[in-house]
N, CA, C and O atoms as a MOPAC input file, in Angstrom:
PM7 MOZYME 1SCF
protein

 N     14.08400 1    57.36300 1   -24.32600 1
 C     14.16800 1    56.95800 1   -22.94500 1
 C     13.29500 1    55.71400 1   -22.73300 1
 O     12.12800 1    55.67900 1   -23.12500 1
 N     13.88900 1    54.70400 1   -22.10700 1
 C     13.15800 1    53.46900 1   -21.84400 1
 C     12.41300 1    53.56900 1   -20.53000 1
 O     12.94100 1    54.07400 1   -19.53900 1
 N     11.18300 1    53.08500 1   -20.52800 1
 C     10.41300 1    53.05500 1   -19.29100 1
 C     10.40500 1    51.64200 1   -18.74900 1
 O     10.28600 1    50.67300 1   -19.49900 1
 N     10.53200 1    51.53400 1   -17.43800 1
 C     10.48800 1    50.22500 1   -16.80900 1
 C      9.06400 1    49.92800 1   -16.37600 1
 O      8.30900 1    50.82800 1   -16.00900 1
 N      8.71200 1    48.65300 1   -16.42400 1
 C      7.39200 1    48.24300 1   -15.96900 1
 C      7.31200 1    48.40800 1   -14.45900 1
 O      8.27500 1    48.13700 1   -13.74100 1
 N      6.16700 1    48.85300 1   -13.99300 1
 C      5.94100 1    49.01300 1   -12.56200 1
 C      5.22500 1    47.77000 1   -12.05800 1
 O      4.19700 1    47.36800 1   -12.60400 1
 N      5.77100 1    47.17400 1   -11.02400 1
 C      5.14100 1    46.00900 1   -10.40800 1
 C      4.75300 1    46.39000 1    -8.98700 1
 O      5.61000 1    46.56100 1    -8.12000 1
 N      3.46300 1    46.52100 1    -8.76300 1
 C      2.99200 1    46.84500 1    -7.42800 1
 C      3.14900 1    45.63400 1    -6.52500 1
 O      2.95900 1    44.49800 1    -6.95800 1
 N      3.49400 1    45.87800 1    -5.27700 1
 C      3.67900 1    44.79200 1    -4.32100 1
 C      2.34300 1    44.44300 1    -3.66600 1
 O      2.08200 1    44.78300 1    -2.51200 1
 N      1.51800 1    43.76000 1    -4.43700 1
 C      0.26700 1    43.22600 1    -3.91300 1
 C      0.58100 1    41.91600 1    -3.19600 1
 O      1.67000 1    41.37100 1    -3.37400 1
 N     -0.33800 1    41.40100 1    -2.39600 1
 C     -0.08800 1    40.09600 1    -1.78500 1
 C      0.23700 1    39.01600 1    -2.82200 1
 O      1.09800 1    38.17000 1    -2.58300 1
 N     -0.43700 1    39.04100 1    -3.95500 1
 C     -0.16500 1    38.04400 1    -4.99400 1
 C      1.24500 1    38.20500 1    -5.56000 1
 O      1.93400 1    37.21400 1    -5.79900 1
 N      1.67400 1    39.44100 1    -5.77500 1
 C      3.03100 1    39.68800 1    -6.29400 1
 C      4.08400 1    39.29600 1    -5.25700 1
 O      5.12000 1    38.73300 1    -5.61200 1
 N      3.83100 1    39.58600 1    -3.99000 1
 C      4.75100 1    39.18900 1    -2.92500 1
 C      4.86100 1    37.67200 1    -2.88500 1
 O      5.95700 1    37.12900 1    -2.74600 1
 N      3.74200 1    36.99600 1    -3.00600 1
 C      3.72100 1    35.53300 1    -3.04300 1
 C      4.58900 1    35.01600 1    -4.18200 1
 O      5.36400 1    34.07500 1    -4.00600 1
 N      4.45600 1    35.62500 1    -5.32700 1
 C      5.23600 1    35.24300 1    -6.50900 1
 C      6.73100 1    35.48800 1    -6.28300 1
 O      7.55400 1    34.62600 1    -6.59100 1
 N      7.07600 1    36.64300 1    -5.75500 1
 C      8.48600 1    36.98700 1    -5.52900 1
 C      9.14900 1    36.07600 1    -4.50100 1
 O     10.31900 1    35.72200 1    -4.64400 1
 N      8.40000 1    35.69800 1    -3.46500 1
 C      8.95900 1    34.86200 1    -2.40700 1
 C      8.84500 1    33.37300 1    -2.69500 1
 O      9.44400 1    32.55600 1    -1.99600 1
 N      8.07800 1    33.01600 1    -3.72200 1
 C      7.88900 1    31.60200 1    -4.03100 1
 C      7.08600 1    30.88600 1    -2.96500 1
 O      7.30000 1    29.70300 1    -2.70200 1
 N      6.16300 1    31.60800 1    -2.35400 1
 C      5.32700 1    31.06500 1    -1.28500 1
 C      3.86500 1    31.11500 1    -1.71400 1
 O      3.47900 1    31.95800 1    -2.52400 1
 N      3.04700 1    30.20600 1    -1.16600 1
 C      1.61800 1    30.25300 1    -1.47700 1
 C      0.99100 1    31.56900 1    -0.99300 1
 O      1.39700 1    32.12400 1     0.02800 1
 N      0.01600 1    32.04300 1    -1.73100 1
 C     -0.65200 1    33.29600 1    -1.39000 1
 C     -1.24300 1    33.25000 1     0.01400 1
 O     -1.16300 1    34.23600 1     0.74600 1
 N     -1.83500 1    32.12100 1     0.40300 1
 C     -2.44800 1    32.06400 1     1.73000 1
 C     -1.41000 1    32.18400 1     2.84300 1
 O     -1.72100 1    32.69000 1     3.92100 1
 N     -0.20000 1    31.73200 1     2.60100 1
 C      0.85900 1    31.87600 1     3.61100 1
 C      1.25300 1    33.35100 1     3.75700 1
 O      1.45900 1    33.83500 1     4.87000 1
 N      1.35400 1    34.04500 1     2.64800 1
 C      1.67400 1    35.47500 1     2.67600 1
 C      0.55900 1    36.25200 1     3.38200 1
 O      0.84200 1    37.10600 1     4.22300 1
 N     -0.68100 1    35.97000 1     3.05600 1
 C     -1.78200 1    36.69700 1     3.69300 1
 C     -1.89600 1    36.34400 1     5.17300 1
 O     -2.29000 1    37.19300 1     5.97300 1
 N     -1.56200 1    35.11700 1     5.55200 1
 C     -1.55400 1    34.75400 1     6.97700 1
 C     -0.53100 1    35.58900 1     7.74000 1
 O     -0.81200 1    36.05700 1     8.84300 1
 N      0.65300 1    35.77800 1     7.15900 1
 C      1.68300 1    36.60600 1     7.80300 1
 C      1.19600 1    38.04800 1     7.91700 1
 O      1.33000 1    38.67000 1     8.97000 1
 N      0.63700 1    38.57100 1     6.84600 1
 C      0.13100 1    39.94900 1     6.86300 1
 C     -0.93800 1    40.10100 1     7.94500 1
 O     -0.92900 1    41.07700 1     8.69600 1
 N     -1.85100 1    39.14300 1     8.02300 1
 C     -2.94300 1    39.21300 1     8.99800 1
 C     -2.46200 1    39.05900 1    10.43700 1
 O     -3.07100 1    39.60600 1    11.35600 1
 N     -1.37300 1    38.32000 1    10.63800 1
 C     -0.90400 1    38.05900 1    12.00100 1
 C      0.08000 1    39.10700 1    12.52100 1
 O      0.43000 1    39.09200 1    13.70100 1
 N      0.52200 1    40.00300 1    11.66600 1
 C      1.46900 1    41.05200 1    12.07900 1
 C      0.79100 1    42.41700 1    11.92100 1
 O      0.75300 1    42.97000 1    10.82200 1
 N      0.25700 1    42.95600 1    13.01700 1
 C     -0.48900 1    44.21600 1    12.90000 1
 C      0.34700 1    45.40000 1    12.41900 1
 O     -0.20800 1    46.39500 1    11.95100 1
 N      1.67400 1    45.30800 1    12.52800 1
 C      2.50700 1    46.41900 1    12.06700 1
 C      2.81200 1    46.35700 1    10.57100 1
 O      3.43600 1    47.27500 1    10.03800 1
 N      2.38700 1    45.29900 1     9.88700 1
 C      2.51600 1    45.24900 1     8.42200 1
 C      1.21400 1    45.80500 1     7.85500 1
 O      0.17200 1    45.14800 1     7.86300 1
 N      1.31000 1    47.03600 1     7.36400 1
 C      0.12500 1    47.71800 1     6.84700 1
 C      0.36200 1    48.13700 1     5.40000 1
 O      1.50000 1    48.38500 1     5.00200 1
 N     -0.69900 1    48.21500 1     4.62300 1
 C     -0.53800 1    48.65700 1     3.23700 1
 C      0.01700 1    50.08200 1     3.16600 1
 O     -0.29800 1    50.93600 1     3.99500 1
 N      0.84200 1    50.30400 1     2.16400 1
 C      1.34500 1    51.65100 1     1.89400 1
 C      0.30700 1    52.44200 1     1.11000 1
 O      0.34200 1    53.67200 1     1.08100 1
 N     -0.61000 1    51.72900 1     0.47900 1
 C     -1.65600 1    52.35300 1    -0.31100 1
 C     -2.61100 1    51.29600 1    -0.82700 1
 O     -2.49300 1    50.11500 1    -0.50100 1
 N     -3.54800 1    51.73700 1    -1.62800 1
 C     -4.53600 1    50.83000 1    -2.19800 1
 C     -4.63700 1    51.08100 1    -3.70000 1
 O     -4.52800 1    52.21700 1    -4.16300 1
 N     -4.84400 1    50.01000 1    -4.44400 1
 C     -5.15300 1    50.09300 1    -5.87100 1
 C     -6.55300 1    49.51000 1    -6.00300 1
 O     -6.73400 1    48.29300 1    -6.05000 1
 N     -7.52300 1    50.38800 1    -6.06100 1
 C     -8.93000 1    50.01300 1    -5.99300 1
 C     -9.15200 1    49.34900 1    -4.63800 1
 O     -9.08500 1    50.03200 1    -3.61600 1
 N     -9.41200 1    48.05100 1    -4.59300 1
 C     -9.61200 1    47.36800 1    -3.30700 1
 C     -8.43300 1    46.48200 1    -2.92900 1
 O     -8.49600 1    45.75000 1    -1.94200 1
 N     -7.36400 1    46.54500 1    -3.70500 1
 C     -6.19200 1    45.69600 1    -3.46500 1
 C     -5.12800 1    46.45900 1    -2.68700 1
 O     -4.71200 1    47.54000 1    -3.10400 1
 N     -4.67900 1    45.90400 1    -1.55100 1
 C     -3.63100 1    46.58600 1    -0.79200 1
 C     -2.28000 1    46.49800 1    -1.50200 1
 O     -1.95000 1    45.48500 1    -2.11800 1
 N     -1.51400 1    47.57400 1    -1.40400 1
 C     -0.17600 1    47.65800 1    -1.98800 1
 C      0.80600 1    47.84200 1    -0.82900 1
 O      0.61200 1    48.71000 1     0.02200 1
 N      1.85300 1    47.02800 1    -0.79900 1
 C      2.81100 1    47.05200 1     0.30100 1
 C      4.15200 1    47.62400 1    -0.14500 1
 O      4.48400 1    47.61400 1    -1.33000 1
 N      4.90800 1    48.11700 1     0.81600 1
 C      6.23100 1    48.69400 1     0.55400 1
 C      7.28500 1    47.59000 1     0.50100 1
 O      7.02500 1    46.44200 1     0.86200 1
 N      8.47100 1    47.96300 1     0.04600 1
 C      9.59600 1    47.01400 1     0.04600 1
 C      9.97000 1    46.63100 1     1.47600 1
 O     10.41000 1    45.50800 1     1.72100 1
 N      9.80000 1    47.54200 1     2.40800 1
 C     10.05700 1    47.22700 1     3.81300 1
 C      9.08800 1    46.13900 1     4.29900 1
 O      9.48400 1    45.23300 1     5.03300 1
 N      7.83600 1    46.23300 1     3.89100 1
 C      6.86000 1    45.19700 1     4.25700 1
 C      7.22600 1    43.86300 1     3.62000 1
 O      7.09300 1    42.81200 1     4.24600 1
 N      7.68600 1    43.91000 1     2.37800 1
 C      8.13300 1    42.69000 1     1.70500 1
 C      9.25300 1    42.03200 1     2.50700 1
 O      9.24200 1    40.81800 1     2.71400 1
 N     10.21600 1    42.82800 1     2.95700 1
 C     11.33000 1    42.28700 1     3.74400 1
 C     10.83500 1    41.69900 1     5.05800 1
 O     11.32300 1    40.65800 1     5.49800 1
 N      9.87600 1    42.35800 1     5.68100 1
 C      9.34100 1    41.85400 1     6.95700 1
 C      8.58700 1    40.54900 1     6.74400 1
 O      8.71000 1    39.62700 1     7.55000 1
 N      7.81400 1    40.46000 1     5.68000 1
 C      7.08200 1    39.22800 1     5.37200 1
 C      8.07300 1    38.09700 1     5.11800 1
 O      7.88700 1    36.98400 1     5.61000 1
 N      9.12100 1    38.37700 1     4.35500 1
 C     10.16500 1    37.37500 1     4.10100 1
 C     10.78800 1    36.92000 1     5.42200 1
 O     10.99200 1    35.72400 1     5.63400 1
 N     11.08900 1    37.86500 1     6.30200 1
 C     11.68000 1    37.54100 1     7.60300 1
 C     10.75000 1    36.63900 1     8.41900 1
 O     11.20100 1    35.64500 1     8.98900 1
 N      9.48600 1    36.96700 1     8.47800 1
 C      8.52400 1    36.18400 1     9.25800 1
 C      8.39900 1    34.76000 1     8.70700 1
 O      8.30800 1    33.80400 1     9.47800 1
 N      8.39400 1    34.61900 1     7.39900 1
 C      8.31500 1    33.28800 1     6.78800 1
 C      9.58500 1    32.49800 1     7.09400 1
 O      9.51300 1    31.32000 1     7.44400 1
 N     10.74600 1    33.14100 1     6.96400 1
 C     12.00800 1    32.45600 1     7.27200 1
 C     12.07700 1    32.05000 1     8.73900 1
 O     12.55900 1    30.96300 1     9.05700 1
 N     11.60000 1    32.91100 1     9.63500 1
 C     11.60100 1    32.59200 1    11.06200 1
 C     10.68300 1    31.40600 1    11.35000 1
 O     11.03700 1    30.52500 1    12.13400 1
 N      9.52400 1    31.37900 1    10.72900 1
 C      8.60100 1    30.25600 1    10.92200 1
 C      9.20900 1    28.96700 1    10.38900 1
 O      9.07500 1    27.91300 1    11.01000 1
 N      9.87600 1    29.04300 1     9.24100 1
 C     10.52700 1    27.86000 1     8.67600 1
 C     11.64700 1    27.36200 1     9.57800 1
 O     11.81700 1    26.15400 1     9.74300 1
 N     12.41200 1    28.28100 1    10.16400 1
 C     13.50900 1    27.89300 1    11.05200 1
 C     12.97300 1    27.18200 1    12.28900 1
 O     13.57000 1    26.21100 1    12.75300 1
 N     11.85700 1    27.65600 1    12.82200 1
 C     11.24500 1    27.00200 1    13.98400 1
 C     10.75300 1    25.61000 1    13.61600 1
 O     10.92500 1    24.66100 1    14.38100 1
 N     10.14200 1    25.49300 1    12.44500 1
 C      9.62900 1    24.20400 1    11.98600 1
 C     10.76400 1    23.21500 1    11.75100 1
 O     10.62600 1    22.02000 1    12.01400 1
 N     11.89600 1    23.73100 1    11.25000 1
 C     13.04900 1    22.87600 1    10.95400 1
 C     13.92900 1    22.62900 1    12.17800 1
 O     14.98000 1    21.99800 1    12.06600 1
 N     13.50900 1    23.11900 1    13.34300 1
 C     14.27100 1    22.89100 1    14.55900 1
 C     15.32400 1    23.92500 1    14.84200 1
 O     16.17400 1    23.71900 1    15.70900 1
 N     15.29100 1    25.05300 1    14.12100 1
 C     16.27200 1    26.10900 1    14.35300 1
 C     15.91500 1    26.94100 1    15.56500 1
 O     14.90700 1    26.69300 1    16.22600 1
 N     16.73500 1    27.91800 1    15.85100 1
 C     16.53200 1    28.76900 1    17.01900 1
 C     15.97400 1    30.14400 1    16.67500 1
 O     16.02100 1    31.04200 1    17.51500 1
 N     15.44800 1    30.33800 1    15.47400 1
 C     14.95300 1    31.65400 1    15.07200 1
 C     13.74100 1    31.98500 1    15.79000 1
 O     13.17600 1    33.05900 1    15.58300 1

């Protein structure tokens, strides 16, 4: 049986997956009080896939506003 590698959704991993700078991801997390860690790995917060989707949405919405969109 093959085991798959587990990738925890830390802020750094979310940054990597979204192709965004870490400080942008942490700014979104800090500015949205409803995005909370699902758990902790030592002192590092771990986020759910739902949080990942919300962070992606917030970044896309900010980009749309910057680009003159109606998001």
